[in-house]
C-alpha positions as CSV (number, residue, x, y, z in Angstrom):
1,M,-6.4,-19.5,-19.2
2,A,-4.9,-17.1,-16.7
3,N,-1.7,-17.9,-15.3
4,N,-2.4,-18.3,-11.2
5,A,1.0,-17.7,-10.4
6,Y,0.4,-14.0,-8.8
7,T,-2.6,-15.0,-6.3
8,T,-4.0,-17.9,-4.1
9,D,-7.6,-16.6,-3.5
10,T,-8.5,-16.1,-6.7
11,T,-10.7,-18.8,-8.9
12,P,-9.6,-18.5,-12.8
13,E,-13.0,-17.5,-14.0
14,A,-12.3,-14.3,-11.5
15,Q,-9.4,-14.0,-12.7
16,Q,-10.3,-14.1,-16.1
17,V,-13.0,-11.5,-15.0
18,Q,-10.2,-8.8,-13.5
19,L,-7.8,-9.7,-16.3
20,E,-10.4,-8.8,-19.0
21,L,-11.4,-5.9,-16.8
22,W,-7.7,-4.1,-17.0
23,K,-7.2,-4.8,-20.5
24,S,-11.0,-2.8,-21.1
25,M,-9.3,0.2,-19.5
26,T,-7.7,2.8,-21.1
27,G,-3.7,3.5,-19.9
28,Q,-4.7,6.3,-18.1
29,Q,-7.5,4.5,-16.0
30,R,-5.3,2.3,-15.3
31,V,-2.6,4.4,-13.4
32,E,-5.7,6.2,-12.1
33,K,-7.3,3.0,-10.6
34,A,-3.2,1.7,-9.4
35,L,-3.3,4.6,-7.7
36,A,-5.9,4.5,-6.1
37,L,-5.5,0.9,-5.2
38,S,-2.3,1.7,-4.1
39,Q,-3.3,4.1,-1.9
40,Q,-5.9,1.9,-0.5
41,I,-3.0,-0.3,0.6
42,R,-1.5,2.5,2.6
43,S,-4.4,3.7,3.8
44,M,-5.2,0.2,5.7
45,A,-1.7,-0.3,6.1
46,F,-2.1,3.2,8.7
47,A,-4.9,1.9,10.0
48,A,-3.0,-1.7,11.5
49,I,-0.6,0.0,12.8
50,A,-2.6,2.2,15.0
51,R,-5.1,-0.3,16.4
52,R,-1.5,-2.1,17.1
53,H,0.0,0.4,18.8
54,P,-3.4,2.7,19.6
55,D,-0.4,5.4,22.2
56,F,0.4,6.5,18.8
57,D,-0.7,9.4,17.2
58,A,-0.2,10.4,13.5
59,A,3.8,10.7,12.8
60,Q,4.2,8.2,14.7
61,V,1.9,5.9,13.1
62,Q,3.5,7.2,9.5
63,L,7.1,6.7,11.3
64,K,6.3,2.9,11.8
65,F,5.3,2.3,8.5
66,I,8.3,4.4,6.9
67,E,10.3,1.8,9.5
68,L,8.8,-1.0,8.5
69,T,8.9,-0.1,4.9
70,Y,11.6,0.8,4.1
71,G,13.5,-0.4,7.1
72,R,15.4,1.1,10.4
73,E,18.0,3.2,8.6
74,L,15.3,5.2,6.2
75,A,12.9,5.5,9.3
76,A,16.3,7.5,11.6
77,D,17.1,9.7,8.9
78,F,12.9,10.4,8.5
79,E,12.9,11.0,11.8
80,C,15.8,13.3,11.9
81,W,14.6,15.7,8.6
82,A,11.3,15.7,10.4
83,K,12.2,17.4,13.9
84,E,14.9,19.5,11.7
85,Q,11.2,21.0,10.0
86,N,9.5,21.7,13.3
C-alpha cells in the first residue's frame, strides 16, 4: 500500500496507479515529465500573480514570482541586474 504522507487529495488507489506509472517510465521520461510539471507550476504561479496584480507587466510578474519564491533580497538583486542589462 502506498504511503499517503505527501498528499491529502489522492485516494490510495489513485496514488498507487500514479506510482506504477512513474515506475514504468524510463529515467529520461521521468526527467522530462518532472521538467514539464515544474514548468506547468511556474506558469500557473505567473498566471495567479498576474490575476492578483492586473496592472503588472510581464517583468513585474516575474519579479514578484522571484520575491515570493526566493525572497525580497534576491528579487532586489535581480531587479538591479535586469536594469543594468537594458
